[in-house]
C-alpha positions as a LaTeX table, in Angstrom:
\begin{tabular}{lrrr}
\hline
Residue & $x$ (\AA) & $y$ (\AA) & $z$ (\AA) \\
\hline
Met1 & $-25.17$ & $-22.01$ & 53.29 \\
Thr2 & $-24.37$ & $-24.64$ & 50.69 \\
Thr3 & $-21.64$ & $-27.18$ & 51.34 \\
Tyr4 & $-19.21$ & $-27.52$ & 48.43 \\
Gly5 & $-16.97$ & $-30.45$ & 47.54 \\
Glu6 & $-13.23$ & $-30.50$ & 47.02 \\
Asp7 & $-13.52$ & $-29.83$ & 43.27 \\
Ile8 & $-15.27$ & $-26.51$ & 43.88 \\
Lys9 & $-12.85$ & $-25.57$ & 46.68 \\
Asn10 & $-9.91$ & $-26.32$ & 44.38 \\
Leu11 & $-11.46$ & $-24.28$ & 41.58 \\
Val12 & $-11.88$ & $-21.27$ & 43.89 \\
Lys13 & $-8.32$ & $-21.62$ & 45.21 \\
Glu14 & $-6.95$ & $-21.72$ & 41.65 \\
Arg15 & $-8.97$ & $-18.62$ & 40.76 \\
Leu16 & $-7.43$ & $-16.87$ & 43.77 \\
Arg17 & $-3.92$ & $-18.01$ & 42.77 \\
Ala18 & $-4.45$ & $-16.38$ & 39.36 \\
Ile19 & $-4.64$ & $-12.98$ & 41.10 \\
Pro20 & $-1.31$ & $-11.18$ & 41.74 \\
Ala21 & 0.15 & $-11.99$ & 45.17 \\
Asn22 & 0.36 & $-8.32$ & 46.18 \\
Val23 & $-3.42$ & $-7.82$ & 45.93 \\
Arg24 & $-5.27$ & $-7.60$ & 49.24 \\
Phe25 & $-8.97$ & $-8.31$ & 49.70 \\
Ser26 & $-11.38$ & $-6.54$ & 52.00 \\
Val27 & $-13.92$ & $-9.08$ & 53.24 \\
Gly28 & $-16.71$ & $-7.13$ & 54.91 \\
Ser29 & $-16.41$ & $-6.92$ & 58.67 \\
Tyr30 & $-13.76$ & $-9.67$ & 58.69 \\
Gly31 & $-11.03$ & $-7.25$ & 57.57 \\
Glu32 & $-8.30$ & $-7.39$ & 54.96 \\
Phe33 & $-6.65$ & $-10.57$ & 53.67 \\
Thr34 & $-3.91$ & $-11.62$ & 51.29 \\
Arg35 & $-4.56$ & $-14.16$ & 48.59 \\
Glu36 & $-2.73$ & $-16.83$ & 50.61 \\
Gln37 & $-4.70$ & $-16.03$ & 53.76 \\
Leu38 & $-7.96$ & $-16.53$ & 51.86 \\
Ile39 & $-6.72$ & $-19.85$ & 50.51 \\
Gln40 & $-5.84$ & $-20.88$ & 54.06 \\
Glu41 & $-9.33$ & $-19.89$ & 55.24 \\
Ile42 & $-10.80$ & $-22.14$ & 52.53 \\
Asp43 & $-8.51$ & $-25.01$ & 53.56 \\
Leu44 & $-9.51$ & $-24.59$ & 57.22 \\
Asn45 & $-13.20$ & $-24.48$ & 56.29 \\
Thr46 & $-13.75$ & $-21.28$ & 58.29 \\
Pro47 & $-16.78$ & $-19.01$ & 57.89 \\
Ile48 & $-14.59$ & $-16.62$ & 55.87 \\
Gly49 & $-13.47$ & $-19.45$ & 53.61 \\
Lys50 & $-17.05$ & $-20.56$ & 53.10 \\
Asp51 & $-18.08$ & $-16.98$ & 52.24 \\
Ile52 & $-15.26$ & $-16.69$ & 49.69 \\
Ile53 & $-16.35$ & $-19.95$ & 48.04 \\
Glu54 & $-19.98$ & $-18.79$ & 47.96 \\
Met55 & $-19.02$ & $-15.42$ & 46.41 \\
Gln56 & $-16.87$ & $-17.06$ & 43.73 \\
Val57 & $-19.52$ & $-19.66$ & 42.85 \\
Asn58 & $-22.15$ & $-16.93$ & 42.57 \\
Phe59 & $-19.84$ & $-14.91$ & 40.30 \\
Ile60 & $-19.19$ & $-17.93$ & 38.07 \\
Arg61 & $-22.93$ & $-18.58$ & 37.80 \\
Glu62 & $-23.57$ & $-14.96$ & 36.80 \\
Met63 & $-20.72$ & $-14.80$ & 34.28 \\
Pro64 & $-22.83$ & $-15.77$ & 31.22 \\
Lys65 & $-25.22$ & $-12.90$ & 31.99 \\
Ile66 & $-22.32$ & $-10.47$ & 32.45 \\
Ile67 & $-20.78$ & $-11.52$ & 29.13 \\
Ala68 & $-24.13$ & $-11.23$ & 27.35 \\
Lys69 & $-24.64$ & $-7.68$ & 28.67 \\
Ala70 & $-21.11$ & $-6.68$ & 27.68 \\
Ser71 & $-21.63$ & $-8.04$ & 24.17 \\
Asn72 & $-24.69$ & $-5.88$ & 23.51 \\
\hline
\end{tabular}
């Protein structure tokens, strides 16, 4: 797994904060989490936090392809 710096962690946390507080996330076999719990997992550098960062970074990387497909 890739190690990400504070800038990427902060970007992911801000993306999570943009989601309504009442939304809950199912994270595979880890269970269900609130937005704030996921942010805490990122801050604590847990495996869950690392997975959330990885998922968000992958999504951001794929976004140009998603937009291109939607535009056609």
